N, C-alpha and C positions, 0 to 999 in steps of 0.2 A: 503494499499500499504505500503510496505516494506522499510525503511529508513536505512541508514549506520549511523554510530557515528557522522557523520557532518551534517546529516540533507537530504542529497541527496538521492532521489529516486533511489533505487536498481533497475538494469537493467543488462538484459544480451546482448550478442553482437548483438541481432537483436532488440535491444531498448523496451525489453517487460519487463514489471514490473511485481511484484509477484502476481497483479490480473489478471485472464484471460481477453483478448480483452483491455487491459490499456497499452498503450504505454507511453513513456515519452521520451524528448528530451530537448537539450539546458540546460540552468542554473540549471535548478531544478534536473537535475541527472549528469552533466558534471563536474567536479573539474577544467576543464581547463576554463569555462565560458568565451568562446570566439566564437562571432558571426560565423565565418567559420567553427567551430565545429557543432554548431548547424544546419547550412546548410549541412553539410553532413548527420547529424543524421535526419534531417528532409527527404532527400531523402531515405534513410534507411527505415522510418518509412511509407513513401508513397507508396514504392515499397512493401513492405510487406502488408501492409493494400489490395492492389490491386489484389498480388499474393501471397497468404497464403500457397501456396502450393512450393513456390520456395522463400524461404526465403533468403537475404542478411544481410550481416553483415557490421558494421561500422568500417571502417579501423582508428584505433587511434595510429598506432605506430609511425607515425613522424608529429606531430602536431606544426606547426611554430607560433612563436607569435613576434609582433611586437609592439614596443613602438611608438608612433608618434609624437615624440619630436622633438627637434632641436639640436645636428642630430636625425635621426632615428635610433634605436636599432632593429635588427632583428635576430632571431636564431631559430634553429630547430635542433633535434638531441641531441647527449651526448656532455657536457662540458669535458674540459679536466680534470677537477677535478672529474669526474664523472668516468672519464677511468682510472685515477691512483688509484681511489678509488676500482676497481673491478679487478686491475692488468693486462689491456689490454697491448698489444703490439700495441702502435701507432705511427704516425708522425704528427706534428703540421707544420702548413705552413701559414705565414701572407703576405698579399699583402697590400700595401700603394695604396691608391686613386692617391697619387701624381707620382707614377711609371708606370702610363700608361697615354696615350696621351690627353685623356678626363681629368683625374683628374689634369694632368699639367696643362691644359689650364685652370681649375678651380682654379690653385694656392693652391692646398687642399694638406696639410702636414700633416694634423692631422688626417684623417679617414682611415680605413682599413677593409680588409675580411679576417677571420681567420677560416682556414678550418682543420678538423681531419680527418687521415684516417687510415683504417688498415695497418699496416706495412709490412703484408706478402703479402695481396691482393690487394691494393690500393683501396678497398671499403671505400665510404665516411660513415664516422659516425658520424659527427656534423659539423654544418656552423654556423659562428657567425660574423654578420657586422654591425658597426657602421659607419654611414655616410649618405650623401644625397641618397635618393632612395634606402635604405637599403633593404625595403620590397619588391620593386621589383625585387632587385638584387639576394634576398635569393631565388626566384622562380623556377629557375633551378635546384637548389640544393636540394630542397624539392622534386623536380621531382626525381632527380637521387637517393635519400634515398627510395623512394616510389616505383621506379621501377628496383631497384638493379644497377642501373649503377654505374661503378667503376670510378675512377679519369681520367684513360686513354680514356676510351671512350667518356668521358663526354668532354674532353679537346680537342680530337684529331678527334672525329666523327662526328662534325658540324663546320658552321663557324660562327666565332664571327665579328662581325659588328664593323668596322674599319673607324672612331675614334668613340668609343663608350663606354658607362659607363661600360657595361658588361665584357669590358675586364680586368676589375678589378677581377672579378671572373675566367677569362679564365688564367690569368698570376698566380694566386694563383694556380690554377691546374696544370700548365706547371711546377711547380719547382718539385712536387712529381714525375711527369711523367719523366721528364730528369733523375731524381735520381733513379727511377726503371729502366729505361734502361739502365742506365750505370751501375748498379749492375747486370742486366740478370735477375731481379724479373720476376715473373709470376704474370702480373698485370689482367691478363682477366681470367674470370672463365673457366674452362673446359680443360682438360690436353691436348687433340686433336689440339685444338685451339692455345694454349700457345706459340708454336713456331711461327705459322704464325702472332700472333698478336704481338710479340716481333718484327719481322722484318716488319711489316706493321707500328708499333709505330716508329721504328729508321727511317724508309723512311721520314714519315710526320715530325718528329723531324727535319729531315734535311732540311726540307722545313720551319718551322716555328720557328725555333731555331734562325737562324741570326738576321730575322725581329724582335724577340723577343728582343734579346739584342740590336738591332740597337735602337729600341724605347725606351729602358733603357739610353741607352748612349746618346741620341739625346734629351732626356728630361733634363739629367743633364746640 
């Protein structure tokens, strides 16, 4: 079985090794060495063994990772340093826990959620959270990356329970949405949908922005 220079088993996108009928998954072949990555790879191997004529691949594009410390640290996607190094146009925005109703009730003035998005499209590029339940708060952002949701659709396309800790993520998303709408940016994909999307975003912002500002003012 072929190994790379670090001793990992070399596999293709279907988790197949260099030896016919030998597959590998988990820490023996994965540089992430994370259980949720092994779980995903196991599903790939199971499917491919049962359906050799209909192979699937493991999606390793957006692998989240969490440190279950006190506080928790959770991250997915690119960091700000990554984006600087590749010369990408991006916007960064940070939401403090204490500027949401639940965070205010926790008297939390230390923890935050930081999001990175494409400056032109609003597409999420990275998410980093330090604080209570960071792992759980990260999950909708992993979903957004995996399914190509931009910050506008993620922020305005669903209900966010109030008062709940996920509002840390919601409020972080609302900032670039308001900036994009104010500047008339096209933050939805597809030219035919752009104008309608901007109109709908303005309508929804008119509904949520006053409450958003009131929560912040009330918490101060």
